[in-house]
N, C-alpha and C positions, 0 to 999 in steps of 0.2 A: 919084195914079194910080201903079200899080205898074210898076216898070221890069223889063224882060225881062233876065234874067241873061245871056242869050247875046249881047246887044248889046255887051257890054264886052270880049268875047274878042278881036276884031280889034285893039282898041286896045292890049291887053296884049301881043299878039304883035308889034306894030309898034314897041314901046318898045325902044330900044337898051339893051344891057347896060352895067352900070357898069364903068368902067375898074378894073383890078387895082391894088391899092396897091403902091407902089414900095418901102416900108420893110420891115424884117424881119418874118418871120411869127411871130405870138405863139405861145408854148408852150401845149400842151394840159394840162400838170400843174398842180395847184393850188399856190399859193404856199406855200413852207415856213414853218411857224410859227416864230416867234422864241422859243427856250428861255431861261428865266432861270436864275440860279444855284441856286435852291431845287429846281427840277425836276431839274436835272442831279445835285445831291447825293443826292436821293431815288433816282434811277435807279442811281447807283453803290452806294448802301447796299443796295438790293434785290439787285443783282448779287452783292455780297459775301456777303449772307445766303444766297443760293442756293448759293454755293460752300461755305460753312461747313456747310450742311445736307447737301450731298453728301458732304463729308468725314466728318461725324458718322454718316451712314447707312452709309458704308463701314466706319467703325470699329465700329459696332454689329454689322454683319454679321460682321466679323472676330472680335469678342468672342463672338458667338453660336456660331461654329464652334469657337473656342478653348475655350469653356466645356465642350465635350464631351470634353476631354482629362482623364483621371483615372488614378490610380495604384492598382494592386492591391498591398496590403501583403504582406509575408511572412506565412506561416502562414494564408493565406486564399486563396480563389478568388472570382471574381465571375461573375455571369450578367447579360447584357444583355437586358432585356425591351423588345421593340419593340411598342408598343401592347398591352402585357400578355402577349405571347407570347415565350418564350425564343428568342433569335436563334441560329441554327445548329442542328446535329443532333449527337447523340452527344457525343463528347469535345470537339467544337468549341464546345459551349455553355459550357464552363468556361474562364475566362480566368486564366492563371497570373500570379504576381506580376510586376509590371513596369508599364510605361506603355502605356495603351490609349486609344482614342477611340470615342465614341458620340455620337449626336445628343442634344442637350440635352433635358431634360424639357419638354414631355410626350410627345415622340416616343419617346425611350428612357428606361429606368429601370434603375439599377444596383443589383443585389442582391448584397451581400457575404456570404460564408459562411465562418466561421472554422474551416476544416478542420484546421489545425495546432494548435489550442488544446484543452485539456481542458475540457469542459463538465461541469456538475453540476446535479442537481436534488434537492431534499430533499422527502421524503414525511413529513408530520406528521399524517396522518389517524389514526394510532394513538397519538399522543403527548399528554401532558397539556398544558393551556394554560399558556403562559409568555410574558411580555412581552419585547420586544426589549431593554429595559434589564436585566432579570433575566438574560437569556441572555448579554448582553455582559459582565456582571459575574460570571457563573458562579454565580448565586444561584438556588436552587430556590424555587418559590412555596410558600406555606404549605399544608400538607396539610389536606384536608377529609375528613370521614367519608363522603362520597358523591361520585359522579361527576356532573358537570353536563352534561346532554344538550345537544348542539350546541356545547359549549365544550371539554370534555375528550374527547380521542380515546382509544380502547382497542381491544383485540382479545380474542376468546375463545379459550382454549386447549383442547387435547384433553381435559383433565381437568375442564373446566367452570369454570376460574378466569378472571380478567381480568388483563391486563398491558398495559403501554405499550410500544410499539415504534416506532422511527424509523429511516429509511434515507436515507443520502446516496449517491446513485448518480452515479458519474463515468463519462464516455464521451467518445469522439471520433467525429467525423463521417466515415463511410466512403463514403457515397453522397450527395454534396451536392444533386443534383437531387431525389432522393427525399426528403431531409430538408427542403428549403426549399419545395417546391412541391406535395408530395403531400398534405399535411395542413394544415387551416386553423389549428390550434393544436397544434404539435408538443409543446410543454411540457406542456400539459394531458393529452395522450394518454399521454406517457411517465409522468407522475405517476399516472395511473389504472392503468397497467400495474404500477407499483411498489406501489401500494395493494393491488391484487389479489394480488400476490405475498406481501405481508405477511399478509393475511387467510388466504391459502391455507396458508402455512407455520405460522401460529399454530394452525390447526385440527388440525395433525398433531404438535404437540409439547405436552408438559405444561408448566405454568408453571415448575416447578422446573428442568426440563431446559433450557428456552429461556433462562431468566434466569441460571442458575448452572452447572449441570452440563454442558450440551452447547451452549454459545453458538456454538461453531464450526460444529457441525452445523446449527443453526438458520440461521446466516448463509449457509451454503452452499445450503440449501434455498431461501431467499429469492432469492439471486442466480441460481440455476438457473431458477427460475420467471420471473424478469425476462428472462433470455436467451431463454427459450421465447417470451415475449410479443414481444420484439424481432424474432425470426425470423417469428413468425406475422403480424405487421402490417407487416413489411418497413420498419422505421423508418429504415434506412440509417445506423445507428450501430454502434460496437463498444464493448462494455462494458470498463471499466478497473477496477482494484482499488477496491472501494467499502466503505463502513462500514454496519453494521447494529447499532443499540443497542436493548437491552431493559431494562426496569425494572419492578419491582413497583409497584403503586399506592402513592402517597406515604404514605397513612395506615398501610399495613401493611408498608412497606419495612423498618422497624426490626426487625420480627419476622422477616422473611426474612433480614436481615443477621445476626441473632443465631443463627438456625438454621445459616446458612452458616458463621459463625465457629465454632460448636460442631462442625460436621462437619469443618472444617479442623483444629481442635484435635484431634479424634479421629483424623483421618488422620495428623497430625503425631506423636501418641503411638504409633499403630500403626507408623508408619515408624521411629520411634526404637526401639520394641520389636523390630521385625524386624531393625534394624541391630545391636542388642545380641545378639539370638539368633544372627545370622549370625557376629558376631565371636566369641562363645563357642563356636559350633560349629566355626569355623575353628581357634580355639585348641586345642579338645579334639582335633580331628582331627590337628592338628600334633603335640600331645603324644603322642597314641596312635601316630602314625607314628614319632615318636622312640623311644618305649618299644619298639615292635615292632622297629624297626631295631636298637636296642641289644640286645634279646633275641636277635634273629637273629645278631648279631655275637658275643654271648657264647656262644650255642649252637654256632656254628661254631668258635669258639676252644676251647670245651670238648671238642667232638668231635675236633678236631685234636690237642688235648693227650692225650685218652684213646687216640686212635689211635696217637699216638707212643709212649705208655707201653705199650700193648698190643704194639706192634712190638718195643719194647725187651725186655719180659718174654718174648716168644716167642724172641727171640734169646738171652736168658740162660737159658732153660729147660734146654737141654742141659747147661750148666755146673752148674746146680743138681742135675740128675739124676745127674751123674757124681760130685759131691762136695758134698753139701748143707751140711756143716759149714763147709767152706772158703768156700762162696758166702755163707753167713750171716755169717761173720766179715768178709769183704770188704765186704759191704753195710753192716755195722755201722760199720766203720772209715770207709767213705765218708760215711755219715750224720754220724758224729761230726766228721769233718773239716769238713763244711759248717756244722755247728752251732758248733763251736769257732772257726771262722774269723771269724764275725760277733759272737761274745760278747766283751764287754769284761772281764768277770771270770769266772774259771774255778775251780770248787771240785770236788775229787775226794774221794769217800768210799770208802776201801778196804774190801774185803770182809773179813769176819771169818774167822778161821782155821777156826772150827768150821762155817762155812757158813751160820750164821743171818743173817737179814735185819736190817739196821739201820733205825731209824726216824728220819726227818728231820722235825722240827717247825719251822714258821715262825710267828713272832708278828707279826702285822700290825696296825697302828694308823693312825688318821688323822693328817694333819699337824696340828701344834699351831696353833691359830688365833692370828693376830696381834692384839694388843690394839688396841682402837679408839683413834684419835688424838683427844685432847681438844682442843676449840677453844681457841686462845690467848686470854688475857685482853686486852681492849682497853686 
C-alpha cells in the first residue's frame, strides 16, 4: 500500500535540531599537496629558463637595432631604400661619409654610390678578338686573312675600308640618384653610347686618317659624340680624359706600317732638306749683307776721300793759277819726300848735260831653287 508523502511532514517539523559542534570549524580550502624534491627542482629550472629566454630576447632586440648602424666610407655616398623607395627628398636622400643608422634588411636597404672614385668602361665592339691571357701579356693574336663574324669586331670608315677601334671611357658620378636608380643597367647603356660614338666617328674619317694621320681628330670626334649621348640620356656622370685606340686589321697592318714608315722617312728627308735650305739661305743672306755693308762702307770712305781731295784741289787751285811752275815743283818735292821717307834704298840717276834721256834696264830672275834633301842612309 502506498504511503502518503504528506503524512511525514509533521514528524520532520517536530524533530529537534542537532546541537552545534563545540570544536574548531573545519577550513573550506582543499588540503595543500605535499611537493617532493624533483618537482621543486623542475619548477626552479623552468623559472631559470624563462629568465634566460627573456635576456636572450632582449639581446636579440638590441642586436637587431644595432645591426642597422652602418658607415659611409669616404669618396662615396649612400641612399637608404625603405621597402624599395629612397628615404627622404632631394639632397636629404644622400648620406654623407660618416656613421648612420637604418632599419635592418628587409625594411631598409643600403645602396652605396662611389661618387669620389673614377669609374671606367671599355668598349670592344670594334676590336679584334683577344684572350685575357694575351691581353695581360701584351701579345697580339695570330692574324687571319679574314674577319670572323660574331668574334672579331670592326668598323667601316668613310673610304669603305675596315679598321679596329677600342675606347676606354673614364668618368665620375655627378648625379648619384640619376646614376643609381634611373636605369636598370647603367653600364650597358653607357657602353651602347660609346659603341654608337665609335661607329659614328668611323663613318666620317678615312682609315688612313683615323689610324695614322689624324688620330687626335678621330679621338675628339668620338669623345664629343659620347658627351652628346651623356647629355641626351641624362646619365648623371661627367666625362674625364679617356683613351681611344685605332688599328688596321692584323692581316694588313704590316702594309700600313710600311706605308707609314715611308711617309715618315719622306717627311724626315723633306724636313732635313728644308733645314739645309734655310741654313744656306741664312748664310747667303748673311754674306750678302756683309758684302753690302762692306761695299757701303768702302763707298762712303771713297766718297769722303774724293771729297777731301776735291776740297784740297779747290783750295790749291788759286796757287796753281798764280804760279804753275812753283806749284808743280812744290808738289813734286812733297811727293818725293813721301816716297823717299819710306824707301830703304835710294838711287839717283842724274840727267845728261845734253838733255837726252837715260835708259834704266832691270834684269829680274827667279830665286835659285834649293837642292832637295836626300834621305839619310839607315
